[in-house]
N, CA, C and O of each residue as an XYZ file, in Angstrom:
452
protein
N       2.375      8.126    -16.902
C       2.916      6.719    -16.320
C       4.184      7.011    -16.341
O       4.793      7.435    -17.323
N       4.783      6.723    -14.897
C       5.834      6.575    -14.838
C       6.935      5.025    -13.407
O       6.971      4.442    -12.323
N       7.341      5.192    -14.316
C       8.517      3.451    -13.721
C       9.407      3.548    -12.541
O      10.060      4.590    -12.479
N       9.562      2.741    -11.653
C      10.841      3.772    -10.681
C      10.809      2.343    -10.144
O       9.922      1.580     -9.761
N      12.418      2.277    -10.300
C      12.674      0.994     -9.935
C      13.526      1.209     -8.479
O      14.401      2.035     -8.221
N      13.009      0.285     -7.739
C      13.162      0.218     -6.043
C      14.602     -0.639     -5.784
O      14.729     -1.805     -6.158
N      15.316     -0.130     -5.315
C      16.054     -1.153     -5.071
C      15.656     -2.634     -4.646
O      14.710     -2.884     -3.899
N      16.455     -3.539     -5.189
C      16.131     -4.694     -4.647
C      15.793     -5.409     -3.999
O      16.743     -5.379     -3.216
N      15.088     -6.198     -3.572
C      15.010     -7.043     -1.960
C      15.258     -8.272     -2.603
O      14.713     -8.782     -3.582
N      16.389     -8.744     -1.713
C      16.679    -10.490     -1.608
C      17.041    -10.643     -3.233
O      18.009    -10.044     -3.702
N      16.515    -11.164     -3.734
C      16.558    -11.633     -5.219
C      15.562    -10.993     -5.942
O      15.572    -11.045     -7.171
N      14.723    -10.411     -5.345
C      12.931     -9.528     -6.067
C      13.543     -8.467     -6.341
O      14.402     -7.939     -5.636
N      12.974     -7.933     -7.810
C      13.245     -6.874     -7.737
C      11.770     -5.693     -7.166
O      10.614     -6.080     -7.336
N      12.025     -4.477     -6.597
C      10.258     -5.003     -6.901
C      10.405     -2.927     -7.468
O      11.210     -2.125     -6.994
N       9.332     -2.639     -8.557
C       8.763     -1.902     -9.172
C       8.006     -0.898     -8.698
O       7.255     -1.313     -7.816
N       7.845      0.714     -9.004
C       6.927      1.409     -8.764
C       6.260      1.714     -9.935
O       6.951      2.036    -10.902
N       4.959      1.677    -10.054
C       3.961      1.976    -11.221
C       2.979      3.173    -11.268
O       1.779      3.264    -11.010
N       3.894      4.040    -11.682
C       2.461      5.966    -11.279
C       1.596      5.020    -12.179
O       1.616      3.813    -12.421
N       1.024      5.815    -12.472
C      -0.150      5.952    -14.019
C      -1.727      6.958    -13.744
O      -2.321      7.334    -12.734
N      -1.854      7.043    -14.577
C      -2.973      7.866    -14.667
C      -3.987      7.645    -15.447
O      -3.450      7.227    -16.473
N      -5.310      7.661    -15.652
C      -6.378      7.442    -16.348
C      -7.562      8.235    -16.142
O      -8.383      7.762    -15.356
N      -7.754      9.048    -16.539
C      -8.794     10.123    -17.258
C      -8.827     11.014    -15.582
O      -8.282     12.109    -15.720
N      -9.180     10.852    -14.541
C      -9.417     11.736    -13.465
C      -8.813     11.278    -12.261
O      -8.847     12.049    -11.302
N      -7.979      9.589    -12.062
C      -8.283      8.846    -11.939
C      -6.459      8.389    -11.908
O      -5.989      8.166    -13.024
N      -5.366      8.239    -10.552
C      -4.137      8.618    -10.675
C      -4.198      7.194     -9.461
O      -5.119      6.748     -8.776
N      -2.454      6.720     -9.655
C      -2.911      5.400     -8.929
C      -1.356      4.872     -9.462
O      -0.714      4.993    -10.506
N      -1.125      4.184     -8.056
C       0.415      4.065     -8.133
C       0.031      1.946     -7.316
O      -0.541      1.574     -6.291
N       0.684      1.206     -8.408
C       1.089     -0.034     -8.426
C       2.581     -0.756     -8.187
O       3.490     -0.816     -9.015
N       2.576     -1.231     -6.967
C       3.922     -2.380     -6.752
C       4.049     -3.551     -7.115
O       3.518     -4.569     -6.670
N       4.821     -3.398     -8.002
C       5.300     -5.023     -8.737
C       6.265     -5.521     -8.292
O       6.978     -4.741     -7.661
N       6.707     -6.853     -8.378
C       7.336     -8.065     -7.579
C       8.076     -8.353     -8.765
O       7.416     -8.293     -9.802
N       9.739     -8.762     -8.908
C       9.577     -9.297    -10.222
C      10.588    -10.195     -9.766
O      11.005    -10.021     -8.621
N      11.176    -11.357    -10.626
C      12.868    -11.804    -10.545
C      12.410    -12.635    -11.600
O      11.394    -13.318    -11.726
N      13.766    -12.339    -12.606
C      14.728    -12.710    -13.469
C      13.030    -12.572    -14.800
O      12.276    -13.322    -15.420
N      13.214    -11.403    -14.615
C      12.097    -10.780    -15.110
C      10.309    -11.159    -16.344
O       9.700    -11.048    -17.408
N      10.400    -11.638    -14.936
C       8.749    -12.024    -14.869
C       8.497    -11.940    -13.122
O       9.180    -12.334    -12.176
N       7.234    -11.257    -13.209
C       6.056    -10.598    -12.514
C       5.902    -11.880    -11.106
O       5.278    -12.903    -11.388
N       6.301    -11.788    -10.121
C       5.846    -12.491     -9.128
C       4.845    -12.108     -8.695
O       3.929    -12.881     -8.973
N       4.447    -10.995     -7.948
C       2.882    -10.412     -8.145
C       3.099     -8.913     -7.550
O       3.973     -8.089     -7.282
N       1.617     -9.149     -7.530
C       1.327     -7.344     -8.373
C       0.480     -6.903     -6.888
O       0.253     -7.807     -6.084
N      -0.070     -5.161     -6.500
C      -1.268     -4.627     -6.426
C      -0.617     -3.471     -5.998
O       0.449     -2.895     -5.778
N      -1.982     -3.442     -6.001
C      -2.272     -1.688     -6.541
C      -1.992     -1.044     -4.480
O      -2.514     -1.692     -3.572
N      -1.484     -0.294     -4.308
C      -0.935      0.299     -2.964
C      -1.551      1.863     -3.292
O      -1.970      2.369     -2.252
N      -1.657      2.470     -4.111
C      -2.062      3.915     -3.893
C      -3.119      4.531     -5.057
O      -2.793      4.749     -6.224
N      -4.176      4.713     -4.604
C      -4.714      5.592     -5.219
C      -5.947      6.964     -5.316
O      -6.745      7.033     -4.381
N      -6.047      7.968     -6.412
C      -6.442      8.958     -5.770
C      -7.643      9.672     -6.920
O      -7.432     10.538     -7.769
N      -9.042      8.905     -6.563
C      -9.990      9.492     -7.729
C     -10.389     10.378     -7.668
O     -10.580     10.754     -8.825
N     -10.868     11.485     -6.627
C     -11.134     12.759     -6.711
C     -12.450     12.068     -5.355
O     -13.598     12.214     -5.774
N     -12.411     11.697     -4.560
C     -13.136     11.415     -3.991
C     -12.505     11.198     -2.930
O     -12.524     12.118     -2.112
N     -11.576      9.666     -2.493
C     -10.602      9.877     -1.209
C      -9.086      9.142     -2.201
O      -8.916      8.398     -3.168
N      -8.514      9.674     -1.528
C      -7.229      9.316     -1.173
C      -7.163      8.183     -0.459
O      -7.877      7.863      0.492
N      -5.708      7.203     -1.270
C      -5.221      6.481     -0.603
C      -3.964      6.230     -0.921
O      -3.743      5.749     -2.032
N      -2.613      6.563      0.199
C      -1.763      6.790     -0.304
C      -0.359      5.237      0.635
O      -0.835      4.107      0.745
N       0.508      5.372      0.932
C       1.165      4.750      1.411
C       3.132      5.079      1.481
O       3.849      5.983      1.053
N       3.364      3.872      2.209
C       4.340      4.060      2.897
C       5.905      3.310      2.975
O       6.458      3.097      4.053
N       6.298      3.078      2.110
C       7.430      1.200      1.645
C       8.834      2.235      2.787
O       9.547      3.235      2.711
N       8.483      1.045      3.788
C       9.670      1.039      4.398
C      10.348      0.577      4.648
O       9.689     -0.463      4.615
N      11.945      0.016      5.163
C      13.101      0.249      4.822
C      13.612     -1.090      4.735
O      14.682     -1.384      4.201
N      12.748     -1.959      5.320
C      12.045     -3.722      5.148
C      11.342     -4.335      4.461
O      11.169     -5.553      4.475
N      10.758     -3.383      3.641
C      10.165     -3.730      2.616
C       7.893     -3.971      3.281
O       6.836     -4.190      2.690
N       8.308     -3.745      4.694
C       7.410     -3.906      5.239
C       6.147     -1.972      4.347
O       6.480     -0.787      4.332
N       4.986     -2.581      3.877
C       4.206     -1.423      3.125
C       2.666     -0.828      4.010
O       1.770     -1.552      4.445
N       2.723      0.324      4.063
C       1.621      1.029      5.308
C       0.878      1.943      3.843
O       1.122      2.860      3.059
N      -0.173      0.908      4.192
C      -1.565      1.960      3.446
C      -2.663      2.943      3.838
O      -3.464      2.593      4.705
N      -2.780      4.295      3.198
C      -3.361      4.588      4.318
C      -3.819      5.624      3.967
O      -3.223      6.475      3.306
N      -5.648      5.716      4.624
C      -6.586      6.194      2.857
C      -6.970      7.380      4.165
O      -6.571      7.385      5.330
N      -7.884      8.330      3.457
C      -8.542      9.584      3.876
C      -9.232     10.028      2.747
O      -9.072      9.515      1.640
N     -10.467     11.534      3.112
C     -11.160     11.577      1.923
C     -10.518     12.897      1.041
O     -10.764     13.093     -0.149
N      -9.644     13.751      1.889
C      -9.402     14.792      0.892
C      -8.123     15.068      1.550
O      -8.082     14.602      2.689
N      -6.827     15.829      1.089
C      -6.022     16.675      1.816
C      -6.183     16.681      3.110
O      -5.843     15.793      3.892
N      -6.841     17.950      3.410
C      -6.498     18.327      5.066
C      -5.789     16.614      5.480
O      -4.729     15.995      5.567
N      -7.526     16.461      5.656
C      -7.609     15.088      6.434
C      -6.528     14.191      7.018
O      -5.699     13.671      6.272
N      -6.507     13.904      8.955
C      -5.798     13.053      8.576
C      -5.822     11.836      8.224
O      -6.902     11.247      8.258
N      -4.580     11.125      7.778
C      -4.235     10.026      7.241
C      -4.495      8.581      7.992
O      -3.643      8.361      8.852
N      -5.256      7.796      7.883
C      -5.552      6.007      8.310
C      -5.180      5.132      8.025
O      -5.614      4.390      7.144
N      -4.561      5.035      8.488
C      -3.187      3.684      8.448
C      -5.075      2.676      8.364
O      -6.164      2.769      8.931
N      -4.332      1.675      7.124
C      -5.650      0.899      7.292
C      -4.871     -0.463      6.825
O      -5.538     -1.484      6.994
N      -3.790     -0.612      6.362
C      -3.055     -2.004      6.165
C      -2.345     -2.165      6.127
O      -1.796     -1.344      5.392
N      -1.071     -3.507      6.845
C       0.268     -3.758      6.492
C       0.304     -4.434      5.437
O      -0.584     -5.161      4.992
N       1.296     -4.224      5.020
C       1.951     -5.763      3.619
C       3.247     -5.548      3.599
O       3.974     -4.577      3.809
N       3.487     -7.418      3.096
C       5.080     -7.188      3.184
C       5.504     -8.388      2.348
O       5.054     -9.521      2.177
N       6.459     -7.756      1.935
C       7.181     -8.602      0.784
C       7.327     -9.789      1.465
O       7.591     -9.693      2.664
N       7.180    -11.247      0.825
C       7.190    -12.980      2.128
C       8.564    -13.227      1.159
O       9.024    -12.320      0.466
N       9.126    -14.533      1.213
C      10.163    -15.076      1.418
C      10.181    -15.101     -0.261
O      11.272    -14.777     -0.729
N       9.324    -15.378     -1.065
C       8.511    -16.131     -1.987
C       8.626    -15.296     -3.141
O       8.879    -15.418     -4.339
N       8.234    -14.056     -2.002
C       8.590    -12.501     -3.186
C       6.600    -11.880     -3.943
O       6.307    -11.361     -5.019
N       5.781    -12.256     -2.829
C       4.647    -12.134     -3.013
C       4.036    -11.192     -1.965
O       4.017    -11.520     -0.778
N       3.604    -10.181     -2.340
C       3.080     -9.000     -1.306
C       1.887     -9.641     -0.689
O       0.954    -10.100     -1.347
N       1.982     -9.649      0.909
C       0.851    -10.530      2.177
C       0.708     -9.413      3.098
O       1.633     -8.708      3.502
N      -0.410     -9.316      3.372
C      -1.470     -8.333      4.225
C      -1.013     -9.292      5.290
O      -1.127    -10.516      5.356
N      -0.364     -8.258      6.255
C       0.190     -8.809      7.687
C      -0.639     -8.410      8.600
O      -0.908     -9.083      9.595
N      -1.336     -6.776      8.237
C      -3.104     -6.809      9.362
C      -3.022     -5.518      8.497
O      -2.350     -4.712      7.853
N      -4.912     -6.184      9.255
C      -5.679     -5.684      8.714
C      -6.278     -4.540      9.960
O      -6.269     -5.005     11.099
N      -6.787     -3.101      9.810
C      -7.249     -2.549     11.298
C      -8.337     -1.841     10.362
O      -8.348     -1.295      9.258
N      -9.272     -2.145     11.412
C     -10.143     -1.445     11.785
C     -10.527      0.219     12.627
O     -10.026      0.695     13.646
N     -11.645      0.801     11.666
C     -11.534      1.785     12.614
C     -12.754      2.296     13.609
O     -13.420      3.105     12.962
N     -13.203      2.157     14.708
C     -14.310      2.446     15.260
C     -13.955      4.230     15.593
O     -13.070      4.868     16.164
N     -15.038      4.479     14.963
C     -15.466      6.467     15.521
C     -16.233      6.539     17.241
O     -17.342      6.024     17.095
N     -16.155      6.734     17.929
C     -16.523      6.895     18.998
C     -17.161      8.089     19.064
O     -16.980      9.012     18.270
N     -18.111      8.099     20.250
C     -18.794      9.824     20.683
C     -17.788     10.379     20.799
O     -16.794      9.824     21.266
N     -17.809     11.693     20.374
C     -17.016     13.283     20.579
C     -15.552     13.233     19.295
O     -14.671     14.060     19.058
N     -15.874     11.771     18.656
C     -14.708     11.613     17.734
C     -13.330     11.224     17.641
O     -12.338     11.266     16.913
N     -13.872     10.732     19.004
C     -12.140      9.442     19.181
C     -12.426      8.523     18.306
O     -13.552      8.054     18.138
N     -11.037      8.093     17.466
C     -10.756      6.905     16.879
C     -10.060      5.584     17.338
O      -8.910      5.992     17.503
N     -10.047      4.569     17.573
C      -9.966      3.805     17.944
C      -9.077      3.152     16.791
O      -9.354      3.310     15.602
N      -8.048      2.448     17.211
C      -7.912      1.118     15.351
C      -7.553     -0.120     16.235
O      -6.707     -0.207     17.125
N      -8.077     -0.681     15.943
C      -8.302     -2.103     16.317
C      -7.597     -3.113     14.801
O      -8.071     -3.152     13.665
N      -6.404     -3.795     15.313
C      -5.909     -5.137     14.102
C      -6.564     -6.103     14.272
O      -6.784     -6.646     15.355
N      -6.969     -6.441     13.165
C      -7.691     -7.637     13.396
C      -7.433     -8.803     13.209
O      -8.459     -9.471     13.077
N      -6.373     -9.455     13.125
C      -5.722    -10.873     12.471
C      -3.869    -10.311     12.070
O      -3.251     -9.249     11.993
N      -3.621    -11.638     11.925
C      -2.293    -11.270     11.480
C      -1.897    -12.463     10.439
O      -1.870    -13.540     11.035
N      -1.464    -12.623      8.532
C      -1.312    -13.683      8.841
C      -0.409    -14.230      8.112
O      -0.499    -15.195      7.352
N       0.625    -13.459      8.421
C       2.065    -14.008      9.021
C       2.457    -13.964      9.628
O       3.542    -14.541      9.705
């Protein structure tokens, strides 16, 4: 288990927790304020079958990706954000359509914020 203290976001302290449980590796994003947990979400996991990873942008938007193995292309499937109350909220969920000839289309479903 590893703990990464990320730069503060307003009055909130984002913390990235990396863990290994048997053959599963994962990453939890925890948002704290005054030493209390405000929100948390699993943002990455490698379970031997799929790889779910992430990118945290400077504005604390979080892009979530998925793929079947390391050489496969990363597919964006969701975007998250830390709102003004410190809650991790989903901005957009992407649906992937696979057309003939392996052409992929990303369709945003809705926006919550």
